[in-house]
N, C-alpha and C positions, 0 to 999 in steps of 0.2 A: 539430591545434591538445590538446596534456594537461591536464588538467584537476589545478589545483592544490588543492582543496578537496570534498570529495561534495559541498557543498555548491552547485556547478558542477555538477551533474549537472540532468538533467529532468527523471527519473525521482526524484530527491530531494525536488525545487523541488514537485512533482505529489502524491505520497503527505504529503509533511511539509503542504502542504494540506489535501490530505482530512482526515487526520488527523485536524488540529484542528477542521475541519466537521462530525464525525462527533463530535468528546468534546462540542460546544454540542449540535448536534441529539439526544445518548442525555442533556441534560442539560434541554433544552427541550420536546421533543417525545412522548419517553416518559412512557405513565406509572409514578408511582413503584415501581410491583409491580416496573417490568423494571429498577432504579438498578441491583440488585447480581445481576441475572441475563443479560438475553440483550447491557443496557448493558452493563455491564461486562465481558461479554466479545468483542463486537465495539472496545468503543472500547481494549482488550487488542491485538488483531488490526492493525489500524486503525495506531495506534502501532508494531507490532514491523514493518509496512512496511518503514515507515523508517529503525527499528533496526539491520535486518538489511542495511540498505545504505548507511549508515556504516559498520560491524561491520570489511562486505567491503572496500570501499572505503577501510579501513584494511589490509588485507591483499590487496592490488590489485599489491604484488610479486612476490607467490604464485598463478600464473589460478587454477587448478582452486580455491584459498581465497576469492577472488574470489566464480569464477561459482557455488562453492556455496554461498555469502554471498545471492547474487541467485536462488538459485532460492528457500531460505527464504525471501526477500524476497516468490519472487512466488507461493509456498503462501501465505504471509497476507494477501495479494491477496484471491487466493481465499479463503480464511476467511472476512476480511469482508466480500465480497459471500453467500457463505452464511449469517451473521450477519442483511445486513441484507436477504435474501428472508425467513429465517423470521421475525423484525419485522414485516412485509408483510401477512406469509399471517394471520399471527399477530390479524396488529389490531392488534401496538401501536401500532406507525409508520400514522399512517389519510392520512399527504398524500405521495397517490400521484405526485404532481409531484417530491417532495422524495427519496421512494426512489428515481423514473428520473432522474433528478437521478444520483444515488451509483451508481445501477448501473450507466449508462453507461461514469462516470468511472473507476470502478474497472475495466470492464472494456477500456477505456482507457487505465489505466494498464499490467492486465495486459500487454496488449500491449505497451505501451512497454519494461519489464521482460523482457519475450522476446526482444526486437531487443536490446537493451543486453546478455542473454547471445549471444546470435549472436556480436557483434562481437565481443564480449572473448573467446568462445574460438575466430574466427578468427584470433586475433593481432594486432588493434587493439588492446586490452587499454584506460586509462582515455583513447586517441585517440578514439574511436568517439563517435559524436553521433547523436542521437536529433531 
């Protein structure tokens, strides 16, 4: 099955959902002190995961371009996980349940993106299923 839109990709659906959840968490669960520091950074990196999937999909005709943007997306996923760890370690994010939820979700998303990269690389292009 060929995907007609980036919105059909499971990696897009999950990353978009998580970016919205991260945005909301930074506005409700973090101290005001963090609004312009780690909170801003994690919002940008979580949204970058999704943006790079979208941009790569737009370049899917060119396999290497598609893969390059998927790799950027994976890097932003890792960056988001790092910001999350920093927020928890510095006690800015005190809710252990939220920390564990986001940590597990970004770990899973990273694996999904990595699997998608592999499937594109072996020639399935946008027909790969996750």
